[in-house]
N, C-alpha and C positions, 0 to 999 in steps of 0.2 A: 824199682823199675831197673831193669838191667840198660847199661849204656855202653856204647862204643865211642872212644874218643874220634874226633874227626878233624884233624887239623888243617886240611887244604883250605885256604882262604884267599881273598884277593887282598893286595898290598894296603889299600886304602880306602877312603870313601869313594863310592862309584859316582855320586852326583853331588852337585854345590846348589845353592840358591837360584843361581842363574838359570839352571835346568827347571827348577818349580816354576819360575817366572815363565819361562819358554812354554812351559806345559800349560800354564795358565791361559796364555795367549792363544794357543791351539784350542782348548776347550770353551773359551768364551763364546756363549753363544749356542754351545752344543750341549755340555754337562748343565745340569741345573745347579744354580747357586742355592744351595739347600740352607733352610732357617737355621740361626742359632736360638735354641729355646731356652727359657728360663723358668724356675718353678719356685715359689715362695715356700712350698711345703719341702722340697729337696733341700732348699738352703737351711730351713730350720732344723731338718733331721742331720745335716752335716754339719752346720756351723760355718759353711763356706757360701760364697757367692758361685754358682755354678753355672755354666756355660754348655748346652749340650748341642753338639753339632749333629744334625739329624740327617745321617747319609742314609738312614731307611727310606728317605723320600727322594733320593737321588734316582736316575733313570736306572732300570733292571733293579732297583730296590737296595743297592748298594754303593758303597765308594769305589768299587772295582771298576765300574764303568770309566772313571777317570783314568785310570792307568793303561787300561786296554785300548781306549780310544788314541790316547796320546801315542802309543807304542805302534799301534797300526797306522796311524797317520803318519808317522815317522819313516816308515818302510817307501822305498823307491815305487812308484806307481807300476812299473813294469814286474817288479818282483811281487808287489802286493796282489797283483791280479791273479796270480797262480793260488793264492789262497793261503789261510792260517790254520795253525793247530795249536791247541794247548791241552793241559791236564788240569782239572779242577772238580771240587765236590759240589760247585754249583753257582757261586757268584761271579766269580771270574769266568766261568763257562758261559753265562748269560751274557756278561759283559764283552767278551770277545765275538759271541754269536751277533749280538746287536750291532756291535762297531762294523763286523764284516758285512751285515746287511745293508748298513748304511753306506758302505764303500761299494756294494753289489759284488762282492767278493765271496767265494766258499770258505766254510769253517768247520773243521772237525775237532771234536771235543772228547778228550778222554776222561771218563767220568767213573767213580766206584759204583758198584752195583746198588750199595745201601745209600746213594745220595737222596735227599729228600725228594718225593715226588713232584713237589711243587717246583722245584729247580729243574728236573729233568723236563717236566712238560713246559716249562719256560724256554728252556733253552733250545727245545725243539720247535717251540713257537716262534723262535726268532730266525728259524731256517737252517740250523745247524745239523750235521750229522753226529751222531754219538757213537763212541766205542768204549763199551764198558769194561771194568776189570775189578778184581778183588783186592781192596785197599790194605788187607791183612796178609796177604801172601805174594801178591805182584808188584812190579816196580813200576810206577805209574809214569815216571820221567821217562825210562827206557822205551815203554810201549809209545808215549808221545812222539819221542824222536824218531822211532822205526815209522810211524805213520806219516810224519812230516818227510823223511826221506822218501817213502814210497809214492807221496803226492807231489815232491818238489815244492812243499808249502814252507811258510815261515813260522817257525816256532815262536810264540808268544807267552813266555813262562808266567805263572800266576804271582810272582813276585820278584824273583831273582833278574832283573832286566832294568836297567836304568831308566828308560823311558816310562816303564810301569811305575817304578819308584817315585819317580818327578811328578808324575801326573797325579799320584796319590797324595803327593805332598801339599796339593792345592787345597785339600781339606783343611788343613792347618793354616795354611795362608788365608783362607776366607775367614776361618773362625776367629783369628787375631785381627783382622780387618775389622770384623763385626764387633768384637767383644773389647777390643783393646789388649793391651799387654796382660799376661797371665803369669800367676806364680806357679801354678802346677798345671801340666798336661798329662791325662791319662790316655793312653792310646791301645786299643784292641791289637793282640799281637799273635799271629800264627807264623808265616814265613818271614815277616819282617818288611813286606812290601809298604805296608801303610806306616808303621813305625819310623823307618827310614827316610822316607819322603816327609813326614809331618816333623820328625826332629830336625831335619835339615831346614825347613821353612821356619819352625818355632824359634830355634835359636838365632836365626837371621833377624826376625822380626821382634823377638821378646829375649834378649840374652840372658837375662836372670832367671829364666823359666826353668823350673824343675820337671824333667820328663820321666814318665815312668811307662813301661810297657807292661802289659796284663796278659797273662795265658791262664788256661785251665791248668790246675794243680795235677790233674790226670796226665798232662803232657808238658812237663816243665824243662823241655830241652833249653829253652832260653834262660831260664833261671839257672840251671845247672851249668850253661856256658859261661854266662856271666860270673859265676862265683869260681869257675875253673880258670876263666880268662882265654878260652879258647872253644871252637865249636865242639858240641858234644852231640852225638846222634842216638836217638833212642833205637832199640832193636826193632820195634813196631810201632805203627800208628796207634797213638793213644785212644783209649775208649772213653769218649766225653760226648755230652748232649750238644757241645759247641763243634759241630761238624767243620765249620770254617776254619777252625784252629787246630785240626787234627794233623800237624806237620810233625815230622820227626827230628828235624835239625834247623838251626839257623841258615839262612842263604848264604852263599858263598860271597855274593855283594852285597846283601843287606846287613850281615853281621859287622864287619869293618866299617860300615856306615853309621850304625847304631851305637857301638859300643861307646866311643868316645863322648856321645851326646847325651846319654841317658844316665838319670841318677841311679835306676835299678830296674829290676824286673819283679813283679809281685805274681803270686798265682792266686786263683780263686777257686772254690769247689763248685761242681755242679749246682748245688742247693743255693750258693751264694747268687749263682748266675740266674736261677730261677726267681728268687725273690727280686733282683734288679728288673727282670722281665715283666713281673707282676707289677711292680711300682711304675714302671713306664707306661703300662697299659692302663692301670687304674688311675693315675695321678697325673699322667703327663699326655695321655691319650696317643700313645705310639705303640704299635705292634712291632715289636723287635724280635729277631731270632737270637738263639743264645749266644753266638759269637758276638752279635752286634752289642750285648748287653754286658759283656765281660768287664770292660773298663768303669762302668758306673758300678759294678758289683765291687770293685776294689774300693770305691769312695764309700758305700754304703755299708760295708762290712767292717771298715775302719783299716783296711789293710794299708791304705794311705791315709794320711790324717790331713784334711783340709781345711781345718778349723782356723778362721779369720784370714783364709786364703782366697783369691780369685783362681777358679779352677775350672779348665777346659776339659771335656770328656767328649770323646769319640763315640758315636750311636752308629756303629759301622754298616749295619744292615737289617733288614726287615723282611727277608725271605723266607717265609713259614707259612704252611696252610694252617687253616683253622683246625684241623683234626690234630696236627703236629704240635700246635701251640697248647691246646687244651689237654693234649696227653702229656706234655712235659710239665706243664704247671700242676697237673693232678698227681704227678710223681712225687712231687715236694710235699703236698698236703697229706700223702700217705705214709711219710716217714717221720 
C-alpha cells in the first residue's frame, strides 16, 4: 500500500495516569463497569490465562462511551450548551450522540456513507443529526471542522483528544483491578484512543506488562509507523471488515503517548478476525463486531504468544446487526 510520511506530532505523552483516574471519577455511576470474562476453552486453546474485557456490553455497545462522555463533561457548561460535533464511522458517533442527549445539548455527526446501517440507526436514535461523506474521496476531519465552525459547536474528536484518551483508559484500569496484574495486554487499535489510555493505565498498575496494539493487516499504518519510528499516513482509508479501524495514520496525540509504552504492533487478517468473532459467539456467547474482535484474533492466531502468561484482551465493541454479522461470518466459510 502506498504510504506518505507524516512527521507532525506532539512533543510527548498527552495524558498521565492521574488523568485516567480523574476520568474514572467522572464516569463512576454513568458508564457500565463491564465484566471481565474468562473461558476455560480459550485458555486451553491458547495455553494462557485469558481475561476478556467485554466492552461490547458498555453503553452504546462499545468502549467509546467512556471517552466521549469524559470529554463532553469536561467542557464548560456555557460552551457545551452550543452543542458538539464529531466524525466517526459509528461507535464514537453513538457515544457522542448519547452523551449529548444526557447533557441535553445538540450533536452533529459526520459519518461515512458506507457506515453499518445499525450504527447509523442507533446514532439517529440518540437524537443526533448526521452529515454523510465518502470515506474514500473526502476528508472527514475537514468536513467536521467546517460543520463545527458553522454551528459554533465544540469538536469532540474520536481519538486525538486528551479527555477521550483518558476516558478510554478506564477500560484497562477496571480490567487490572478485576483480574490483577497482567503479563500481556492486547488492545484493539484504530486511531489509538483506546491503546493510548489503556497503555497509560496498564503501565501504572502493572509495570511489567507487555502491551501490544492490534490492527487489521489491510490498514497497517501503526505497524509501519512503529517500524519507521515516526507517523506514517496511508494514501487512503484501508478496505477491511473492521470498519472501526479504518484509520489512515496514528493520531498526533496518541502516537507519542503510545510509542514508549508498547512492546509492538501486530496485524491480523480479516479471516483471523472472522475466526475470533465466531469463537466469541459460539464459545463465550458474545456478539462482537470485527473491530472488537481484532485483539483476540492476535492471540488465537498466535501472532502474540500468550502461553503460560496472564493475558488481558480488550473486546472493544459489539455494534453489528444480525444480517451484517451473518454476512461477514459466511464470507469466511466461502473462502
